[in-house]
N, C-alpha and C positions, 0 to 999 in steps of 0.2 A: 687307190690301192689300200686294202684293209691291213691294219696293223695287228700285232698279236693281241693288243688290248681290245680292239674291236671284235676280234674272234672270240675272246673270252666273254665279252659282254653279250654277244649274240648267243653264245652257247648257254649262258646263264638264263637269258630270257626264254630260250627254247625249253630249258629244263623246267622253269616255272610254269610255262604254258602247259607242258605235258602233265606236270604234277597237279595243276589246277583242274585240267580236264579230267584227270583220273579221279580226283576227289569229288568233283561235281557228279560224275557218273555214279560213283559209289553212293553218294548221298541220295541221288534220285532213286537208285535201285532199292536203297534201304527204306525210303519213304513209301515206295510202291509196295514193298513187302509188308510194311506196317499197315498200310491202308487196305490191303487185301486180306489181312490176317483176321479181321473182324467182320462179322456180318452186321450190316446196318439194319436196325429195327426201325422201320418207318412205314406209314406214319405213326406218330405217337403223340399223346397229349397228357400232361400231368398238371395237377392243380392242388392248391392248399385246402385243407379242412373238408368236412363232410359235404358242404355245399358244392364242392368240386365235382361230385358225381354227376349232378344235373348239368353243370357247366360243361363238363367233358362230353356229355352226351350230345350237346349241341355242336361243340367243336368237332367231335368225331364225325358227325353227319357231313360236315364240310370237307374234312380231310379224306374220308373214305370215298368221296366222289371226285377226288383230284383237286380239291380246292387248296388255296394257299394257307400257310401257317398264320399269316397276318389276319386274314379274314376269320380264321378259326378262333384265334385268341380273343379278338374283339367280340365276336358273337357269343362266345362262351361266357365271358364275364358279364356281358349285358344281362344275362339271365339272372345272375345274382344281384346285380344293381337294381333290377326291376322287381325283385321279390320283397313285398312289404313286410313279410314275416322275418326277414333277415335284419337284425338290428345293428349290423356293423358295416354294411355296404349299401350305398345308394338310398333308394326310397325306403323309408322306415328306419334309417340309421339313427342311433342315439345321438342327441344333439350335444353341443358344447355346454358349458356351465350357464350360458345366457339363453339357452333354448334354441340356438340356430344349428341346423344340420349343414355341415360344411364338408365338401367332398374333395378327395385327391385321387389322381389317377395318372398312369403313364403307359405308353406303348412303344415297342421297339421292334424293328424288322431286321432281316438278314443283311441289309445294306448299312447297318448302323445308323439308319434314319430313326429319329425318335421324336415323340411329342408328349407333352404333359400339361396338366392343369392342377392348380392347388387352390384351396380355400374357395372353391366354387360352390355357389348356392343356387337352389331352385331349378337345377337341371338334373333330370333323372339318370342320364347315362354319360357320366364324365369321360368314360373310356373313348366314346365316339367323338367327343369334343377334342380329346387329346390326339386322336388320329387326324382330325381336321387341322390341328395346330401343326402336326408333322407334315401333312401333305399340302396344305394351302398357305403356309407362311414360311418365313425364313427363320423362325424362332423354334425353340425347343419347349419353353414353358410360358404359360400365361396364368395369372393369378387373380383372385378376387373379382372385383367389379369388371376389370378388363376381360377376364376369362368369360364371365357371364355375358357381357356385351358381345363378344366374339361369337359365343354359342347362339345367341339370339339372331345375330346377323346371318348365321349359317342355317337358320331354320329350326333350331331346337326350341321346344316349347317350355315355357316357364311353368313350374309345378310346385306345390307345397310338399316338401319332402318329409315333414314332421307328421307322422301318422298318429292316430289317437293313442295307440298302445305305447309308442315311444314318448309321447307327451306325458302320459300318466307315469311312466317309469322315471322320467326326468323330474316331475313334481315330487315324487316320493323321495328321490335322491336328494333334492334340495332340503327336505325336512331333516334328514339325518346327517348330511355332509357339511352343512354350513359353508357351501361353496368351495370345498376343497376337493379337487378331482382325485378320485381313487384310482390307483394304479394296481392292477392285478393281472393274473395270467389268463383271465377269462374274457377280458373286454377288448381283445385285439384279434379280430377275425377277418382281417384283410383277405381278399381272394387274389392270389397270384396264379397265373396260368401260362404254361410254356408248351410250345408245339413244334414238332419237326414234321414237315410235309413230304410227299412223295418225291419232290424234286431235291430233297436234302437241305431245304432251307428252314431256318429257325426264326421264330418270333416269340415275343412275350408280352403279357399285359398284367397290370397290377392296379387294383382299385379298392378304395375304402372310404368309410365316413370317419375314420380315425378314432382316436381314443375317446371313449365315452366321457362326457362332462369335462373335457379339456378346456384350457383357457381359450377364449375367443381369439382366433387368429393363429392358433397353433397348427403347424404342418409337420407331419412325420416323414418317414422314409419313402412311403408308397409312390409319390410322384417324382422322386429324385433318381435320375438315371445313375447307376453305379451303386446306389444304396438299396432301394426297394426292388430294382430290376436292372439286369444287364444282359445283353445278347451280343455274342461274337460268333458269326457263322463259321469261322475257322476252328472254333473250339467247342462252344456250347452256350447255355443260357442258365441263369439263376434268378430266383426271386426270394423275397423275405416276407415274414409276417411276425407280428409281435410288437415289442416296444421299439418304435421307430427311432427314438433318440439313440438307443444302443446300436442299432444297425447303422445309422449314419456315422457314428464315431469310428467304425472300422471299415467304412465303404463296403459293406457286407457282400452284396451281390457281385460287385466287380472283383472282390477278393476271391470269391468262389470260382469265378470264371478263370482268373489268372492261375489259381491252383490247378485247375483242370488243364490249362495250357501247358503246365509243367509235368503233365503225365499222371496227375492224381485222379482217382475215380470220383464221380459225382458225390458218392456217399462220404468219402474221406475228405473231400473239399468242404462239404457242408459241416462235417464234424470239426474240422480245423477252424472254420469261421466261428462256430459256436464257442470253441475253446478260447478264441481271441476275445469274444464278448465277455466270457466269464473272467478272464484275466484282467480286463480293463475296468471291471466294476466291482468295488469292494462289497457293496450291498446288493445281493441278488434276490432279495425278498420280492416275490411276485413278478420278477423280471423274466417274462417269457419271450424268447426269440426262436424262430424256426426258419430254416432254409430248405428249399428244394432246388435241385439242379438236374439238367438234362444235357448230355453232350451230343456231339454231331454223329455219334454212332447209335443214338437212341437209348443209351444207358442212363439210368436215373438214380437219384438218391435223395435222402432227406435226413435232417438231424435237428434237434432242438435242445434248449437249455433244460427245460423240465419235461416230464412225461406228459402225455395227453395230446401231443401234436400228431396229426395224420395228414396224408395226402392221397389223392385219387389218381389212378393210372388207367389209361385206355389205349389198347393196341388191338391188332387184329385177333389176338389170342387171349387177351386179358381185359377185364373191366372190374377193378377192385379198389378197395381202400387199403392203404398200408399204414400201420402204426410205426411212426419214426422212432428210431433209437434216440436216447437222450443222455445229457450230462449228469443229471440228478433228478431224484423223485420229488 
């Protein structure tokens, strides 16, 4: 026999159930309304700096034929890595102060799977080694001799990355620098590339030979998930270029993605990340940092500390360079 107390308890539970059901339905309808209010631009690929145009061309060839964002980002940045005339990525990259070309790279897919290599020597395409780390190991990052050994075991060929032009530039630098690495806004030309494929999946890649004439063993932001690159398929993706130490200090790419998660546009997210960099550093002399971002609607944006940063965009209707806005000239 139910008491009055039992009746009140059951009535209260019933009211909560109805209220919860009502709220859930309302939230679902709201999300559906939001999701259908925007037209998704896909496929799309964006990448940093002028060399992004050629990288995007290769990526677009994959995306336009129904390929995955992951394949597109890897293939795109490999073009830059293998270009001996590019002095900041892969083959032909400017060496550290001791004359060694050391490479950093990372890759991340729509499942939050990721792989990275750092301080890798004598391997032309570190981005592909990073993908092997992601797919063939339990780990996220391999470094130095271990990364090289892994690459050789996977069939990558050993190659001298120091081209004659880079060697000459390094020897001239030694004469005037007295082994003091110069930090300026021109010697950070990492390529970061982000893509959204026809299936609505995001991936990103980031690769560099790092700061010219750096201390031997220095690693910047490019191979660090959350700093140089971050991808969250529910939200968007971001990558960074410039002074890696400054990007690491604010977990730059992760911050950009989290800002987008809270409803901020890719442009505004990049701008806020740059603002944080500026606030955290008293001396901004030569400290260039740039971010690009792509959300899961295909909206993109970029922003930098100083003027001069640009990024390439390729869609079905556009193939162009965009000069990013900046904090200061």
